[in-house]
N, C-alpha and C positions, 0 to 999 in steps of 0.2 A: 476243420482245416486249421492246421497249425503252421504258421510261417516259420521258416528257418532261414537264418541270415547267412549269406555267403558274401564276403566282401573282398574287394581287391582295391588296394590303395595305390595311388600314384603320388608320391611325395612332391613331385615337381609341378603339380597343378592344384589350383584352389578348388576346382570342382572334381569331386571324386566319383567315379562311376562305380556302380555296385557298392555304394556305401552301405552301412548297416541298415539303412531304411529301405533299401532296394532288395527285396526278397527274390530269390531265384528258386529256392527249394520249398515246395508246399506239400505238407502231409494232408492228404485229402481222405476223408471218410466217405466212401462211395455209397450209393443207394443200396448196394448189396451188403453193406456194413463192413467191408474190408477197408483197411487203411493202407494207402500206398503213397510213397514219397514221389512226387513228380518234379522233374527239373524243368522249370518254365523259363530258363535263361534265354531260350530262343525266341521268346515273345517280348514285345515292348513292355517296359515296366508298368505302364498304365493299363495294360490289358491282362496282366497276370491274375489279379484278384478275381476279375470277372470270369476268366477261363477256369480258375480253380472252383468257383461256385458252380459253373456249368458241369465240370467233371464230377462234382459231389452229387449231382442229380442223376448221374449215369452209373451203371454197373462198372466195376473194374474190368480191365482188359481180359483177364482170365474168365470171369463170369460171363462177360459179353460173348467171348468165343464159344464157351460151353453152350450158352443159350442159342447162339447162331447155329452151331452144329446140331443141336437137338431139333431146332426148327427145320433144318434141312432134312433131317431124317423123317420128321413127321410129315413134311411136304411130300417126300418121296413115297412114304407109306400111303398118304392120301391119294396121290396121283396113281399109284399102282392099283389101289382099290377102285378108283374112278374108272381106270382103263378096263379093269376086269368087269365091272358092272356094264360099261358101254359095250364091251365085247359080247357079254352074255345077251344083252338086249339086241345087238345086231344079228347074232346067230339065231336067236328065237324068231326075230322078224323075218330073216331070210328063209327059214324053214316054213313059217306060217304063210308067206306069200310066194313060195316055190321059186325062190331066186337061186340061180346056179352058183356053185362054188366058184370062187375066183381063182385065177391062175396067176402065177408070177413067183418071184423069189420068196422063199419061206418067211423072211423077215418082213415082207410087205403085205402078206396075206391078211393078218389081223387088222392092220391099219387100213387096208383097202376095204375090208368088211365094215369097219366103223365109219369110214368116209362115205361109203355107198349108203349105209343106213341113215346117217345124218342128212345127206343131201336129199335122199328120197323123202324123209320125214319133212324136211324144210319145203320141198316142192309140193307135197300133199297139202300141207298147211296153207301155203301161199296160193295154190291153184284151185284146190277143192274146198277146203274149209273156209278160207277167207276170200277166195276168188269165185269165178263163175263156171268152173268146170264141173261136169257131172261125172258119174262113175264110169260111163263109157269112154269119155275123154281120158280119164285117169288109167283105165285098163289098157288103152292104146299106148300111153307113155310107159306104163309098167312093162309091157311086152318089149318095147324098145330097150328098156333098161336091162331086161333079162339077157339081151344079146351082147351086152358089154361085160366080158368076163376077165379082162386084164385089170388086176388090182391097181397097177400104176395109173391107169386112166382115172379111176375113182379118186385116188390120192391127189392127182393133179387138179381135180375139180373141187377139192375139199372146201375152198373158200368161195365157191360160186354161190350165187343167189338161187334159191329154189325156183324162182320164176324163169330162170335161164336154162333149166334142165332140158327141156324139149329141144332147144336149139343146139345145146351141147351134144345131146345124143345123136342128133342128125349129122353133126360134124365129125363124129367118131369114125375112125378108119377101120378097115378090115382087120388090121393088126390088133385093134382094141377089142374086136369081137371074138377073140379066142383062137384056139389052135385046132378047131375042128376042121377036118378035111372037107372042102366044099364039093368034092367029087363023089362023096358017099351018100 
């Protein structure tokens, strides 16, 4: 950090503001090794040196923005890979346990599949693995779950506890049970 002096004198006063000892321009060598001149005149004089030291421990603005943008891209890639893996697991599970295909808007189908899979897995863990349900109890719940084919219903339940699934399934309406004609 190299201080640069900027002064303004007022000949009518004994106290001069921004006298040669009051630096406002600081050349900071950032952690990324770039040197940038920072105007710290907007900060109180007694806070400038400390702020300049803090700046020196950080990347310059350009490097910080580049790292942030790269981080956003890597997060988006990670999220896309995670969603793909979740989707594959949900579809494999639905096929293995003979779950019906969900109905609804195209953009909600994948989300509904993932939501159904996650809630069903959570319920199985809570009720069978850690709870007192046997396979017959689970088979009954699974059959009720098969009757709910509206993807939006599963999306709406995505934050529910697995232990609440039976009550939620019982509360589902006919509209949640799909578009099959009941007269056939």
